[in-house]
DSSP file (Angstrom, degrees, kcal/mol; ACC not computed):
  #  RESIDUE AA STRUCTURE BP1 BP2  ACC     N-H-->O    O-->H-N    N-H-->O    O-->H-N    TCO  KAPPA ALPHA  PHI   PSI    X-CA   Y-CA   Z-CA
    1    1 A M              0   0    0      0, 0.0     2,-0.2     0, 0.0    84,-0.1   0.000 360.0 360.0 360.0 138.8    5.2   -1.4   16.9
    2    2 A N     >  -     0   0    0      1,-0.1     4,-2.4    79,-0.1     5,-0.2  -0.615 360.0 -96.6-115.0 178.1    8.1    0.6   15.6
    3    3 A I  H  > S+     0   0    0      1,-0.2     4,-2.4    -2,-0.2     5,-0.2   0.908 120.6  50.6 -63.4 -43.9    9.2    1.8   12.1
    4    4 A Q  H  > S+     0   0    0      1,-0.2     4,-0.6     2,-0.2    -1,-0.2   0.925 112.7  46.0 -61.8 -44.8   11.6   -1.0   11.5
    5    5 A T  H >4 S+     0   0    0      1,-0.2     3,-1.0     2,-0.2     4,-0.4   0.912 112.3  51.8 -63.0 -42.8    9.0   -3.7   12.4
    6    6 A T  H >< S+     0   0    0     -4,-2.4     3,-1.6     1,-0.3    -2,-0.2   0.896 103.9  56.4 -62.5 -41.1    6.4   -1.9   10.3
    7    7 A K  H 3< S+     0   0    0     -4,-2.4    -1,-0.3     1,-0.3    -2,-0.2   0.651  99.0  62.6 -68.1 -13.8    8.6   -1.8    7.2
    8    8 A Q  T << S+     0   0    0     -3,-1.0     2,-0.4    -4,-0.6    -1,-0.3   0.590  80.0 101.0 -85.2 -11.3    9.0   -5.6    7.4
    9    9 A I  S <  S-     0   0    0     -3,-1.6     2,-0.3    -4,-0.4    55,-0.2  -0.596  81.8-119.6 -73.6 130.1    5.2   -6.0    6.8
   10   10 A R     >  -     0   0    0     -2,-0.4     4,-2.2     1,-0.1     3,-0.3  -0.531  11.7-136.9 -72.3 133.7    4.6   -6.9    3.2
   11   11 A I  H  > S+     0   0    0     -2,-0.3     4,-2.8     1,-0.2     5,-0.2   0.880 104.9  55.4 -59.2 -39.1    2.4   -4.4    1.5
   12   12 A E  H  > S+     0   0    0      1,-0.2     4,-2.1     2,-0.2    -1,-0.2   0.879 108.1  48.8 -63.3 -36.1    0.4   -7.1   -0.2
   13   13 A D  H  > S+     0   0    0     -3,-0.3     4,-2.2     2,-0.2    -2,-0.2   0.897 111.3  49.8 -68.2 -40.3   -0.4   -8.6    3.3
   14   14 A Y  H  X S+     0   0    0     -4,-2.2     4,-1.3     2,-0.2    -2,-0.2   0.930 111.9  47.2 -63.8 -45.9   -1.4   -5.3    4.6
   15   15 A L  H  <>S+     0   0    0     -4,-2.8     5,-2.9     1,-0.2     4,-0.3   0.898 110.5  53.0 -62.6 -40.1   -3.7   -4.6    1.7
   16   16 A H  H ><5S+     0   0    0     -4,-2.1     3,-1.6     1,-0.2    -1,-0.2   0.912 105.7  53.6 -61.3 -42.4   -5.2   -8.1    2.1
   17   17 A A  H 3<5S+     0   0    0     -4,-2.2    -1,-0.2     1,-0.3    -2,-0.2   0.793 107.9  51.5 -62.7 -27.6   -5.9   -7.4    5.7
   18   18 A L  T 3<5S-     0   0    0     -4,-1.3    -1,-0.3    -3,-0.3    -2,-0.2   0.464 127.0-101.7 -87.1  -2.2   -7.8   -4.3    4.6
   19   19 A G  T < 5S+     0   0    0     -3,-1.6     2,-0.5    -4,-0.3    -3,-0.2   0.631  79.1 131.8  94.0  15.2   -9.8   -6.3    2.1
   20   20 A H      < -     0   0    0     -5,-2.9    -1,-0.3    -6,-0.1    -2,-0.2  -0.892  32.1-173.9-105.5 125.9   -8.0   -5.5   -1.1
   21   21 A L        -     0   0    0     -2,-0.5    12,-0.4    -3,-0.1     2,-0.0  -0.888  30.7-101.7-116.2 147.7   -7.0   -8.3   -3.4
   22   22 A P        -     0   0    0      0, 0.0    10,-0.3     0, 0.0     3,-0.1  -0.367  16.8-153.4 -67.5 146.6   -4.9   -8.1   -6.6
   23   23 A V  S    S-     0   0    0      8,-3.6     2,-0.3     1,-0.3     9,-0.2   0.802  76.3  -8.2 -85.3 -35.6   -6.7   -8.1   -9.9
   24   24 A R  E     -A   31   0A   0      7,-1.3     7,-2.9     2,-0.0     2,-0.4  -0.982  59.9-135.7-156.4 164.8   -3.7   -9.5  -11.7
   25   25 A Q  E     -A   30   0A   0     -2,-0.3     2,-0.4     5,-0.2     5,-0.2  -0.986  12.7-178.6-127.7 138.1    0.0  -10.4  -11.3
   26   26 A C  E >   -A   29   0A   0      3,-2.9     3,-1.8    -2,-0.4     2,-0.3  -0.842  66.1 -60.3-135.5  96.1    2.8   -9.7  -13.8
   27   27 A G  T 3  S-     0   0    0     -2,-0.4    -1,-0.1     1,-0.3     0, 0.0  -0.505 121.6 -12.0  65.4-126.1    6.1  -11.0  -12.5
   28   28 A A  T 3  S+     0   0    0     -2,-0.3    20,-3.1    -3,-0.1     2,-0.5   0.410 119.9  96.0 -85.8   2.2    6.9   -9.3   -9.2
   29   29 A N  E <   -AB  26  47A   0     -3,-1.8    -3,-2.9    18,-0.2     2,-0.5  -0.828  55.0-164.7-102.1 128.4    4.1   -6.7   -9.7
   30   30 A L  E     -AB  25  46A   0     16,-2.8    16,-2.6    -2,-0.5     2,-0.5  -0.921  12.2-149.3-105.9 133.8    0.6   -7.1   -8.3
   31   31 A W  E     +AB  24  45A   0     -7,-2.9    -8,-3.6    -2,-0.5    -7,-1.3  -0.900  20.1 174.2-109.6 130.7   -2.1   -4.8   -9.7
   32   32 A Y  E     - B   0  44A   0     12,-3.0    12,-1.9    -2,-0.5    11,-0.7  -0.842  41.2-104.5-124.8 159.2   -5.0   -3.6   -7.6
   33   33 A R        -     0   0    0    -12,-0.4     9,-0.2    -2,-0.3     5,-0.0  -0.763  67.1 -88.4 -75.0 136.6   -7.9   -1.3   -8.0
   34   34 A S    >   -     0   0    0     -2,-0.4     3,-0.5     7,-0.4     5,-0.1  -0.182  29.4-157.1 -57.8 130.9   -6.7    1.6   -6.0
   35   35 A P  T 3  S+     0   0    0      0, 0.0    -1,-0.2     0, 0.0     3,-0.1   0.523  93.0  61.6 -78.4  -4.7   -7.5    1.5   -2.2
   36   36 A L  T 3  S+     0   0    0      1,-0.1     2,-0.3     2,-0.0    -2,-0.1   0.572 115.7   3.7 -98.0 -11.6   -7.1    5.3   -2.3
   37   37 A R  S <  S-     0   0    0     -3,-0.5     2,-0.4     2,-0.0    -1,-0.1  -0.969  84.7 -81.1-162.9 168.2   -9.9    6.2   -4.7
   38   38 A E        +     0   0    0     -2,-0.3     2,-0.3    -3,-0.1    -4,-0.0  -0.652  56.9 147.7 -81.3 134.2  -12.7    4.7   -6.8
   39   39 A E        -     0   0    0     -2,-0.4     3,-0.1    -5,-0.1    -6,-0.0  -0.980  42.8-149.6-160.3 158.9  -11.8    3.2  -10.1
   40   40 A T  S    S+     0   0    0     -2,-0.3     2,-0.4     1,-0.1    -1,-0.1   0.718  84.0  58.1-103.1 -28.2  -12.8    0.3  -12.4
   41   41 A D  S    S-     0   0    0     -9,-0.0     2,-0.5     2,-0.0    -7,-0.4  -0.830  92.3-108.4-105.3 143.4   -9.4   -0.5  -13.9
   42   42 A A        +     0   0    0     -2,-0.4    -9,-0.3    -9,-0.2    -2,-0.0  -0.562  51.9 149.4 -72.9 116.8   -6.4   -1.6  -11.8
   43   43 A S        +     0   0    0    -11,-0.7    13,-2.5    -2,-0.5     2,-0.6   0.087  43.4  96.8-133.0  22.1   -3.8    1.2  -11.8
   44   44 A F  E     -BC  32  55A   0    -12,-1.9   -12,-3.0    11,-0.2     2,-0.4  -0.964  57.2-165.7-115.7 116.0   -2.3    0.6   -8.3
   45   45 A K  E     -BC  31  54A   0      9,-3.0     9,-2.4    -2,-0.6     2,-0.5  -0.842  13.1-167.8-110.8 138.1    0.9   -1.4   -8.5
   46   46 A V  E     -BC  30  53A   0    -16,-2.6   -16,-2.8    -2,-0.4     2,-0.8  -0.989  12.3-151.5-120.1 121.9    2.8   -3.2   -5.7
   47   47 A N  E  >> -BC  29  52A   0      5,-3.0     4,-1.8    -2,-0.5     5,-1.2  -0.843   6.0-163.1 -91.9 113.1    6.3   -4.5   -6.5
   48   48 A T  T  45S+     0   0    0    -20,-3.1    -1,-0.1    -2,-0.8   -19,-0.1   0.677  85.9  52.3 -74.4 -17.9    6.7   -7.4   -4.1
   49   49 A E  T  45S+     0   0    0    -21,-0.3    -1,-0.2     1,-0.1   -20,-0.1   0.881 120.3  31.2 -82.1 -40.7   10.5   -7.5   -4.5
   50   50 A L  T  45S-     0   0    0      2,-0.1    -2,-0.2   -22,-0.1    -1,-0.1   0.629  98.9-132.7 -89.4 -15.1   11.1   -3.8   -3.7
   51   51 A E  T  <5 +     0   0    0     -4,-1.8     2,-0.3     1,-0.2    13,-0.3   0.941  63.0 130.0  55.2  50.4    8.1   -3.6   -1.3
   52   52 A K  E   < -C   47   0A   0     -5,-1.2    -5,-3.0    11,-0.1     2,-0.3  -0.945  43.0-155.8-129.4 151.5    7.0   -0.4   -3.0
   53   53 A W  E     -CD  46  62A   0      9,-2.4     9,-2.1    -2,-0.3     2,-0.3  -0.869   5.1-169.0-123.0 159.0    3.6    0.7   -4.3
   54   54 A Y  E     -CD  45  61A   0     -9,-2.4    -9,-3.0    -2,-0.3     2,-0.7  -0.947  11.6-155.4-150.1 129.7    2.6    3.3   -7.0
   55   55 A D  E >>> -CD  44  60A   0      5,-3.4     4,-1.8    -2,-0.3     5,-1.2  -0.909   5.2-166.8-105.3 107.9   -0.8    4.6   -7.8
   56   56 A F  T 345S+     0   0    0    -13,-2.5    -1,-0.1    -2,-0.7   -12,-0.1   0.751  83.7  62.8 -67.1 -24.3   -0.7    5.8  -11.4
   57   57 A G  T 345S+     0   0    0    -14,-0.4    -1,-0.2     1,-0.2   -13,-0.1   0.818 118.9  23.1 -71.5 -31.8   -4.0    7.7  -11.0
   58   58 A I  T <45S-     0   0    0     -3,-0.7    -2,-0.2     2,-0.2    -1,-0.2   0.493 102.2-124.2-112.4  -7.4   -2.6   10.1   -8.4
   59   59 A G  T  <5 +     0   0    0     -4,-1.8     2,-0.3     1,-0.2    -3,-0.2   0.832  69.1 118.8  70.3  33.0    1.1    9.9   -9.3
   60   60 A K  E   < +D   55   0A   0     -5,-1.2    -5,-3.4     2,-0.0     2,-0.3  -0.911  27.2 145.5-129.4 158.0    2.2    8.8   -5.8
   61   61 A G  E     +D   54   0A   0     -2,-0.3     2,-0.3    -7,-0.3    -7,-0.2  -0.956   5.4 124.6-168.4-176.6    4.0    5.8   -4.3
   62   62 A G  E     -D   53   0A   0     -9,-2.1    -9,-2.4    -2,-0.3     2,-0.1  -0.998  56.2 -31.0 150.7-151.2    6.4    4.6   -1.7
   63   63 A N  S  > S-     0   0    0     -2,-0.3     4,-1.9   -11,-0.2     5,-0.1  -0.162  72.8 -79.9 -93.9-170.2    6.7    2.2    1.2
   64   64 A I  H  > S+     0   0    0    -13,-0.3     4,-2.4     1,-0.2     5,-0.2   0.844 129.1  53.2 -64.3 -34.3    4.0    0.9    3.6
   65   65 A L  H  > S+     0   0    0      2,-0.2     4,-2.3     1,-0.2    -1,-0.2   0.889 108.0  50.2 -68.4 -37.8    4.2    4.1    5.8
   66   66 A A  H  > S+     0   0    0      2,-0.2     4,-1.7     1,-0.2    -2,-0.2   0.876 110.5  51.1 -66.0 -36.4    3.6    6.3    2.7
   67   67 A L  H  X S+     0   0    0     -4,-1.9     4,-2.9     2,-0.2    -2,-0.2   0.939 110.4  47.8 -64.5 -46.9    0.6    4.1    1.9
   68   68 A A  H  X S+     0   0    0     -4,-2.4     4,-2.9     1,-0.2     5,-0.2   0.881 107.7  56.6 -61.7 -37.6   -0.8    4.5    5.4
   69   69 A A  H  X>S+     0   0    0     -4,-2.3     5,-1.3     1,-0.2     4,-0.6   0.893 112.1  42.1 -60.9 -39.4   -0.2    8.2    5.2
   70   70 A E  H  <5S+     0   0    0     -4,-1.7     3,-0.3     3,-0.2    -2,-0.2   0.915 115.4  49.3 -72.3 -43.6   -2.4    8.4    2.1
   71   71 A L  H  <5S+     0   0    0     -4,-2.9    -2,-0.2     1,-0.2    -3,-0.2   0.906 124.0  29.5 -61.9 -42.8   -5.0    6.0    3.4
   72   72 A Y  H  <5S-     0   0    0     -4,-2.9    -1,-0.2    -5,-0.2    -2,-0.2   0.356 100.9-129.2-103.5   4.3   -5.4    7.8    6.7
   73   73 A R  T  <5 +     0   0    0     -4,-0.6     2,-0.3    -3,-0.3    -3,-0.2   0.911  67.6 115.9  48.3  54.5   -4.6   11.3    5.5
   74   74 A S      < -     0   0    0     -5,-1.3    -1,-0.2    -6,-0.2    -2,-0.2  -0.994  55.1-162.4-149.1 149.5   -2.0   11.9    8.2
   75   75 A E        +     0   0    0     -2,-0.3     2,-0.9    -3,-0.1     3,-0.1   0.305  58.8 118.9-109.9   3.3    1.7   12.5    8.5
   76   76 A D     >  -     0   0    0      1,-0.2     4,-2.4    -7,-0.1     5,-0.2  -0.613  50.0-162.5 -74.6 104.7    1.7   11.6   12.3
   77   77 A V  H  > S+     0   0    0     -2,-0.9     4,-2.8     1,-0.2     5,-0.2   0.876  86.7  53.3 -61.3 -41.3    4.0    8.6   12.4
   78   78 A A  H  > S+     0   0    0      1,-0.2     4,-1.8     2,-0.2    -1,-0.2   0.914 111.4  47.0 -60.7 -42.1    2.9    7.4   15.8
   79   79 A Y  H  > S+     0   0    0      2,-0.2     4,-2.3     1,-0.2    -2,-0.2   0.916 112.4  49.7 -63.8 -44.2   -0.7    7.4   14.6
   80   80 A L  H  X S+     0   0    0     -4,-2.4     4,-2.6     1,-0.2     5,-0.2   0.903 108.0  53.0 -64.4 -41.5    0.2    5.6   11.4
   81   81 A L  H  X S+     0   0    0     -4,-2.8     4,-2.3     1,-0.2    -1,-0.2   0.898 110.0  48.8 -60.7 -40.3    2.1    2.9   13.3
   82   82 A K  H  < S+     0   0    0     -4,-1.8    -1,-0.2    -5,-0.2    -2,-0.2   0.915 111.8  48.9 -64.7 -42.9   -1.0    2.3   15.5
   83   83 A R  H  < S+     0   0    0     -4,-2.3    -2,-0.2     1,-0.2    -1,-0.2   0.891 113.8  45.5 -66.2 -39.7   -3.2    2.1   12.4
   84   84 A I  H  <        0   0    0     -4,-2.6    -1,-0.2     1,-0.2    -2,-0.2   0.901 360.0 360.0 -68.9 -40.7   -0.9   -0.4   10.6
   85   85 A G     <        0   0    0     -4,-2.3    -1,-0.2    -5,-0.2    -2,-0.2   0.487 360.0 360.0 -66.5 360.0   -0.5   -2.5   13.8
């Protein structure tokens, strides 16, 4: 898997594969309980049109690679591509 192929994966599909489902939907935004930390209220947003995520609790966001970097606490792109694949 390469970076271009990985960026075509929908973030919502990736989260679903990891067992995370949205709590609610508001237009193009899906709201989740953060996969990056424990929380009771949904403060993790995925914009399905832009394919970007943002976690309001930690003040970070980005594309699927940035999400994997947070999930797996690594900046090693080859490692992240393997984990996403």
